[in-house]
C-alpha beads as a LAMMPS data file, in Angstrom:
LAMMPS data file: protein, C-alpha beads

248 atoms
247 bonds

1 atom types
1 bond types

-500.0 500.0 xlo xhi
-500.0 500.0 ylo yhi
-500.0 500.0 zlo zhi

Masses

1 110.0

Atoms # bond

1 1 1 333.081 36.713 19.107
2 1 1 332.867 34.163 21.919
3 1 1 335.361 35.578 24.389
4 1 1 333.249 34.295 27.283
5 1 1 330.392 31.900 28.008
6 1 1 327.621 34.522 28.156
7 1 1 328.476 35.856 24.697
8 1 1 328.681 32.312 23.350
9 1 1 325.215 31.526 24.754
10 1 1 323.688 34.565 23.060
11 1 1 325.279 33.483 19.799
12 1 1 324.013 29.948 20.353
13 1 1 320.433 31.195 20.768
14 1 1 320.731 33.210 17.560
15 1 1 322.155 30.167 15.751
16 1 1 319.225 27.896 16.656
17 1 1 316.527 30.558 16.183
18 1 1 317.956 31.309 12.753
19 1 1 317.360 27.679 11.796
20 1 1 314.092 26.782 13.502
21 1 1 312.243 30.116 13.734
22 1 1 313.582 32.087 10.772
23 1 1 313.924 28.855 8.772
24 1 1 317.339 29.561 7.309
25 1 1 317.761 26.487 5.141
26 1 1 321.462 26.781 4.366
27 1 1 322.280 24.191 7.059
28 1 1 320.257 21.329 5.677
29 1 1 321.591 18.704 8.071
30 1 1 319.720 20.353 10.965
31 1 1 316.220 20.364 9.513
32 1 1 313.503 19.394 9.348
33 1 1 313.363 17.492 12.632
34 1 1 311.238 14.391 12.166
35 1 1 311.050 11.200 14.185
36 1 1 313.136 9.493 11.504
37 1 1 315.852 12.150 11.737
38 1 1 315.862 11.983 15.550
39 1 1 316.130 8.184 15.556
40 1 1 318.922 8.307 12.967
41 1 1 320.901 10.820 15.024
42 1 1 320.493 8.862 18.254
43 1 1 321.407 5.563 16.592
44 1 1 324.496 7.090 14.971
45 1 1 325.580 8.587 18.302
46 1 1 325.221 5.274 20.147
47 1 1 327.187 3.487 17.427
48 1 1 330.028 5.996 17.709
49 1 1 330.149 5.520 21.470
50 1 1 329.849 1.745 20.898
51 1 1 326.793 1.530 23.142
52 1 1 324.402 -1.354 22.472
53 1 1 320.867 0.025 22.509
54 1 1 319.673 -3.218 24.111
55 1 1 321.716 -2.286 27.198
56 1 1 319.699 0.929 27.557
57 1 1 316.275 -0.665 27.881
58 1 1 314.610 0.241 31.161
59 1 1 317.583 2.359 32.234
60 1 1 317.871 5.976 33.342
61 1 1 319.664 8.134 30.762
62 1 1 320.677 11.784 30.950
63 1 1 321.532 13.830 27.861
64 1 1 323.524 16.772 29.235
65 1 1 323.336 19.737 26.879
66 1 1 320.572 18.069 24.894
67 1 1 319.986 21.047 22.597
68 1 1 316.754 21.332 20.619
69 1 1 316.574 17.552 20.115
70 1 1 319.939 15.849 20.811
71 1 1 320.058 12.122 21.429
72 1 1 317.146 12.364 23.823
73 1 1 314.364 12.768 21.238
74 1 1 315.337 9.657 19.299
75 1 1 315.879 7.647 22.472
76 1 1 312.426 8.615 23.742
77 1 1 310.994 6.882 20.674
78 1 1 313.335 3.892 20.658
79 1 1 313.200 3.311 24.449
80 1 1 309.654 3.961 25.707
81 1 1 310.404 2.183 28.998
82 1 1 313.557 4.207 29.767
83 1 1 313.642 7.157 32.180
84 1 1 315.135 10.061 30.251
85 1 1 316.469 13.460 31.280
86 1 1 317.275 16.268 28.874
87 1 1 319.350 19.009 30.511
88 1 1 320.171 22.321 28.814
89 1 1 320.329 25.987 29.902
90 1 1 318.366 26.965 26.775
91 1 1 315.307 24.734 27.216
92 1 1 312.971 27.752 27.399
93 1 1 314.330 28.980 24.061
94 1 1 313.899 25.550 22.481
95 1 1 310.247 25.393 23.566
96 1 1 309.534 28.027 20.878
97 1 1 310.490 25.596 18.131
98 1 1 307.606 23.702 16.444
99 1 1 309.209 20.242 16.660
100 1 1 309.980 20.543 20.377
101 1 1 306.494 19.304 21.291
102 1 1 307.459 15.910 19.817
103 1 1 309.240 14.854 23.014
104 1 1 307.621 11.779 24.534
105 1 1 306.213 11.592 28.060
106 1 1 309.206 9.621 29.365
107 1 1 311.481 12.676 28.909
108 1 1 312.098 15.000 31.847
109 1 1 313.302 18.356 30.514
110 1 1 315.451 20.406 32.900
111 1 1 316.576 23.991 32.357
112 1 1 320.047 24.038 33.836
113 1 1 323.737 24.452 33.106
114 1 1 325.842 21.322 33.083
115 1 1 327.906 22.696 35.944
116 1 1 324.914 22.512 38.305
117 1 1 322.682 19.589 37.345
118 1 1 319.593 19.284 39.589
119 1 1 319.649 15.471 39.592
120 1 1 320.463 13.320 42.627
121 1 1 323.925 11.800 42.940
122 1 1 324.383 8.231 41.633
123 1 1 320.954 8.300 39.977
124 1 1 321.711 7.902 36.248
125 1 1 322.748 4.683 34.509
126 1 1 324.018 6.352 31.329
127 1 1 325.263 9.946 31.105
128 1 1 325.696 11.137 27.516
129 1 1 326.818 14.549 26.280
130 1 1 327.181 15.279 22.567
131 1 1 328.915 18.374 21.180
132 1 1 328.642 20.222 24.489
133 1 1 331.867 20.145 26.517
134 1 1 333.577 22.861 24.447
135 1 1 330.455 25.046 24.897
136 1 1 330.303 25.027 28.707
137 1 1 331.521 27.739 31.059
138 1 1 333.645 25.590 33.403
139 1 1 334.817 22.351 31.737
140 1 1 336.187 20.636 34.869
141 1 1 333.118 21.382 36.981
142 1 1 330.958 20.089 34.125
143 1 1 332.842 16.772 34.174
144 1 1 332.531 16.526 37.940
145 1 1 328.771 17.075 37.812
146 1 1 328.307 14.467 35.086
147 1 1 330.374 12.042 37.145
148 1 1 328.420 12.859 40.314
149 1 1 325.041 11.916 38.850
150 1 1 326.388 8.749 37.210
151 1 1 325.657 5.545 39.106
152 1 1 328.805 3.834 37.802
153 1 1 330.942 7.001 37.460
154 1 1 331.012 6.630 33.684
155 1 1 330.152 9.220 31.050
156 1 1 330.088 9.281 27.258
157 1 1 331.336 12.561 25.856
158 1 1 331.760 13.934 22.333
159 1 1 333.161 17.350 21.490
160 1 1 335.013 19.303 18.830
161 1 1 338.779 19.662 18.944
162 1 1 341.114 21.711 16.762
163 1 1 344.199 20.219 15.169
164 1 1 347.587 20.731 16.800
165 1 1 348.690 23.513 14.431
166 1 1 345.510 25.560 14.951
167 1 1 345.890 24.983 18.682
168 1 1 349.038 27.126 18.608
169 1 1 346.787 30.115 17.870
170 1 1 344.059 29.309 20.400
171 1 1 344.359 32.757 21.990
172 1 1 342.709 34.304 18.898
173 1 1 340.141 31.566 18.250
174 1 1 337.484 33.014 20.612
175 1 1 337.446 36.107 18.374
176 1 1 336.942 34.026 15.223
177 1 1 334.593 31.290 16.453
178 1 1 331.501 32.893 17.947
179 1 1 329.819 29.805 19.435
180 1 1 332.656 28.093 21.318
181 1 1 334.200 29.534 24.487
182 1 1 336.772 26.686 24.513
183 1 1 339.018 25.278 21.801
184 1 1 340.623 22.029 22.906
185 1 1 343.253 20.080 21.043
186 1 1 343.084 16.311 21.383
187 1 1 346.085 16.427 23.696
188 1 1 344.753 19.186 25.968
189 1 1 341.293 17.584 26.161
190 1 1 342.610 14.154 27.103
191 1 1 344.890 15.700 29.710
192 1 1 341.882 17.262 31.471
193 1 1 339.785 14.121 31.162
194 1 1 342.541 11.917 32.561
195 1 1 342.905 14.213 35.549
196 1 1 339.237 13.545 36.441
197 1 1 338.789 9.896 35.412
198 1 1 340.886 6.760 35.871
199 1 1 340.097 5.399 32.411
200 1 1 339.609 7.467 29.258
201 1 1 339.073 5.692 25.943
202 1 1 338.671 7.383 22.567
203 1 1 335.878 5.475 20.814
204 1 1 335.764 7.320 17.503
205 1 1 337.353 10.238 15.649
206 1 1 334.936 11.911 13.220
207 1 1 335.763 14.445 10.517
208 1 1 333.515 17.507 10.273
209 1 1 332.418 16.605 6.757
210 1 1 330.857 13.351 8.026
211 1 1 328.241 15.330 9.960
212 1 1 328.090 18.542 7.908
213 1 1 327.838 17.392 4.313
214 1 1 327.099 20.964 3.199
215 1 1 330.546 22.172 4.304
216 1 1 332.105 21.211 0.962
217 1 1 334.144 23.489 -1.296
218 1 1 331.482 23.532 -4.020
219 1 1 328.827 24.562 -1.523
220 1 1 330.653 27.873 -1.008
221 1 1 329.276 29.054 -4.336
222 1 1 325.734 27.900 -3.585
223 1 1 325.317 30.178 -0.573
224 1 1 324.319 33.814 -0.407
225 1 1 326.954 34.405 2.252
226 1 1 330.079 33.043 0.572
227 1 1 332.336 34.203 3.393
228 1 1 330.370 31.974 5.765
229 1 1 330.583 29.145 3.248
230 1 1 334.349 29.594 3.023
231 1 1 334.685 29.508 6.815
232 1 1 332.665 26.294 6.948
233 1 1 334.835 24.656 4.305
234 1 1 338.017 25.704 6.140
235 1 1 336.619 24.240 9.373
236 1 1 336.666 20.771 7.800
237 1 1 340.480 20.979 7.914
238 1 1 340.829 22.551 11.348
239 1 1 338.199 20.747 13.466
240 1 1 337.107 17.192 14.152
241 1 1 335.091 15.393 16.814
242 1 1 336.219 12.988 19.502
243 1 1 333.867 10.406 20.981
244 1 1 335.200 9.391 24.388
245 1 1 334.164 7.069 27.216
246 1 1 335.361 8.144 30.669
247 1 1 335.119 5.989 33.783
248 1 1 336.259 5.881 37.394

Bonds

1 1 1 2
2 1 2 3
3 1 3 4
4 1 4 5
5 1 5 6
6 1 6 7
7 1 7 8
8 1 8 9
9 1 9 10
10 1 10 11
11 1 11 12
12 1 12 13
13 1 13 14
14 1 14 15
15 1 15 16
16 1 16 17
17 1 17 18
18 1 18 19
19 1 19 20
20 1 20 21
21 1 21 22
22 1 22 23
23 1 23 24
24 1 24 25
25 1 25 26
26 1 26 27
27 1 27 28
28 1 28 29
29 1 29 30
30 1 30 31
31 1 31 32
32 1 32 33
33 1 33 34
34 1 34 35
35 1 35 36
36 1 36 37
37 1 37 38
38 1 38 39
39 1 39 40
40 1 40 41
41 1 41 42
42 1 42 43
43 1 43 44
44 1 44 45
45 1 45 46
46 1 46 47
47 1 47 48
48 1 48 49
49 1 49 50
50 1 50 51
51 1 51 52
52 1 52 53
53 1 53 54
54 1 54 55
55 1 55 56
56 1 56 57
57 1 57 58
58 1 58 59
59 1 59 60
60 1 60 61
61 1 61 62
62 1 62 63
63 1 63 64
64 1 64 65
65 1 65 66
66 1 66 67
67 1 67 68
68 1 68 69
69 1 69 70
70 1 70 71
71 1 71 72
72 1 72 73
73 1 73 74
74 1 74 75
75 1 75 76
76 1 76 77
77 1 77 78
78 1 78 79
79 1 79 80
80 1 80 81
81 1 81 82
82 1 82 83
83 1 83 84
84 1 84 85
85 1 85 86
86 1 86 87
87 1 87 88
88 1 88 89
89 1 89 90
90 1 90 91
91 1 91 92
92 1 92 93
93 1 93 94
94 1 94 95
95 1 95 96
96 1 96 97
97 1 97 98
98 1 98 99
99 1 99 100
100 1 100 101
101 1 101 102
102 1 102 103
103 1 103 104
104 1 104 105
105 1 105 106
106 1 106 107
107 1 107 108
108 1 108 109
109 1 109 110
110 1 110 111
111 1 111 112
112 1 112 113
113 1 113 114
114 1 114 115
115 1 115 116
116 1 116 117
117 1 117 118
118 1 118 119
119 1 119 120
120 1 120 121
121 1 121 122
122 1 122 123
123 1 123 124
124 1 124 125
125 1 125 126
126 1 126 127
127 1 127 128
128 1 128 129
129 1 129 130
130 1 130 131
131 1 131 132
132 1 132 133
133 1 133 134
134 1 134 135
135 1 135 136
136 1 136 137
137 1 137 138
138 1 138 139
139 1 139 140
140 1 140 141
141 1 141 142
142 1 142 143
143 1 143 144
144 1 144 145
145 1 145 146
146 1 146 147
147 1 147 148
148 1 148 149
149 1 149 150
150 1 150 151
151 1 151 152
152 1 152 153
153 1 153 154
154 1 154 155
155 1 155 156
156 1 156 157
157 1 157 158
158 1 158 159
159 1 159 160
160 1 160 161
161 1 161 162
162 1 162 163
163 1 163 164
164 1 164 165
165 1 165 166
166 1 166 167
167 1 167 168
168 1 168 169
169 1 169 170
170 1 170 171
171 1 171 172
172 1 172 173
173 1 173 174
174 1 174 175
175 1 175 176
176 1 176 177
177 1 177 178
178 1 178 179
179 1 179 180
180 1 180 181
181 1 181 182
182 1 182 183
183 1 183 184
184 1 184 185
185 1 185 186
186 1 186 187
187 1 187 188
188 1 188 189
189 1 189 190
190 1 190 191
191 1 191 192
192 1 192 193
193 1 193 194
194 1 194 195
195 1 195 196
196 1 196 197
197 1 197 198
198 1 198 199
199 1 199 200
200 1 200 201
201 1 201 202
202 1 202 203
203 1 203 204
204 1 204 205
205 1 205 206
206 1 206 207
207 1 207 208
208 1 208 209
209 1 209 210
210 1 210 211
211 1 211 212
212 1 212 213
213 1 213 214
214 1 214 215
215 1 215 216
216 1 216 217
217 1 217 218
218 1 218 219
219 1 219 220
220 1 220 221
221 1 221 222
222 1 222 223
223 1 223 224
224 1 224 225
225 1 225 226
226 1 226 227
227 1 227 228
228 1 228 229
229 1 229 230
230 1 230 231
231 1 231 232
232 1 232 233
233 1 233 234
234 1 234 235
235 1 235 236
236 1 236 237
237 1 237 238
238 1 238 239
239 1 239 240
240 1 240 241
241 1 241 242
242 1 242 243
243 1 243 244
244 1 244 245
245 1 245 246
246 1 246 247
247 1 247 248
């Protein structure tokens, strides 16, 4: 259960260690982490946000909630002249993973929550956060911190939302979904974002199956834990991702 942020963080650590330390291979889209995989992920993320990689050359970029590789690993390869910051409260956990040493020298790794980012105000040209906002402890404070460090008060944010019908039962979702302390609908998410930013533009809506190809119905029967496989398949109907640009 993820009834609060601390429980969700413990579950998040177990999730990543299960993949990269215990080498559970039933989530194939997460491993192995190679330079090619990192570049592909970063390129795909920029395309969904409609960011031209040429515009990032020589810029300062912060990946808030970078995870064990995030967009920051691929960008460190594609943009050797950029100044990069990877911020995550679980950096010390990620340092145990074999591929984590692949980060280039232009990446500054910072162990910190997104609600208290130890970066100067107005310092970052591009603030990016992928699949993080629904994982944080205090969503509004997280937005305010991302906005504070942004030089142009603009952030690029992607996160999972549940469909409107599932949103009616959001009071029970923390007991069913162990990694997410928040379950936004598109409507509730945009309401919060528009209270903090003057302009909010949805850049892309992405179905779960586009990123998690193993969450198909047939894959249920290929897994040892078929209950988990069933839950993953069901999630393709209940969840999707929003890619949003917020400014002002």
